[in-house]
C-alpha positions in Angstrom: 0.0 -25.2 10.2 -1.4 -21.7 10.3 -5.0 -21.5 9.2 -6.1 -18.8 6.6 -6.4 -15.6 8.5 -8.6 -12.7 7.6 -7.1 -9.4 6.6 -8.1 -6.0 8.1 -7.9 -3.1 5.7 -7.5 0.5 6.9 -10.1 3.0 6.0 -7.2 5.0 4.5 -7.0 2.3 1.7 -8.6 3.0 -1.6 -8.0 4.6 -5.0 -5.8 7.6 -5.5 -5.6 9.5 -8.9 -2.9 11.9 -10.0 -2.3 13.1 -13.6 -5.1 10.9 -14.8 -3.5 7.7 -13.4 -5.3 5.8 -10.7 -3.6 3.4 -8.2 -5.1 1.4 -5.4 -3.5 2.0 -1.9 -3.8 -1.0 0.3 -3.0 -0.7 4.0 -3.6 -3.9 5.9 -2.8 -6.3 8.7 -4.2 -9.5 10.1 -7.6 -9.0 11.6 -7.8 -8.8 15.4 -4.1 -8.3 16.0 -1.8 -5.4 17.0 0.5 -6.3 14.2 2.1 -3.4 12.3 0.5 -2.3 9.1 1.7 -3.3 5.6 1.6 -0.8 2.7 1.0 -1.9 -0.9 0.1 0.1 -4.0 -1.4 -1.7 -7.0 -1.5 -0.2 -10.5 -4.2 -0.6 -13.2 -2.5 -3.6 -14.6 -2.1 -5.4 -11.3 1.6 -4.4 -10.8 2.4 -4.3 -7.1 4.7 -2.0 -5.1 5.2 -3.2 -1.5 7.2 -1.5 1.2 9.7 -3.6 3.0 9.1 -1.8 6.2 5.9 -2.1 8.2 4.3 0.8 10.0 3.1 1.2 13.7 -0.1 3.0 12.6 -2.2 3.1 9.5 -1.7 6.9 9.3 2.1 6.4 9.2 1.7 3.9 6.3 -0.5 6.4 4.4 2.1 9.2 5.0 4.8 7.0 3.5 2.7 6.5 0.4 2.0 10.3 0.2 5.7 11.1 0.6 6.6 8.7 -2.2 3.9 10.1 -4.4 5.1 13.7 -3.8 8.8 12.8 -4.3 8.6 10.3 -7.2 5.2 10.9 -8.8 2.5 8.3 -9.6 4.5 6.9 -12.4 6.9 5.3 -9.9 4.1 2.9 -9.1 3.5 1.8 -12.6 6.6 -0.2 -13.4 8.2 -2.7 -13.0 5.4 -5.1 -12.2 6.7 -5.8 -8.7 8.7 -3.2 -6.8 9.7 -3.0 -3.2 10.2 0.2 -1.3 
């Protein structure tokens, strides 16, 4: 059995607002590991968009978010409640 493990959040995590809509960017991995980073975006209603791929650096995860934001707009993170990229 694996004990509960602490999560390490990147300093690049946090709120991002575009066109009056705010989402929370979460870039994380297990604390104290060299595991790749996971990217999740949470909307104001708790809907979650999680990327299927993981990222070697927190910067590359953030760039993937910024690319999706530029290409699809912030509305792409608002529905459906759970989306995977």
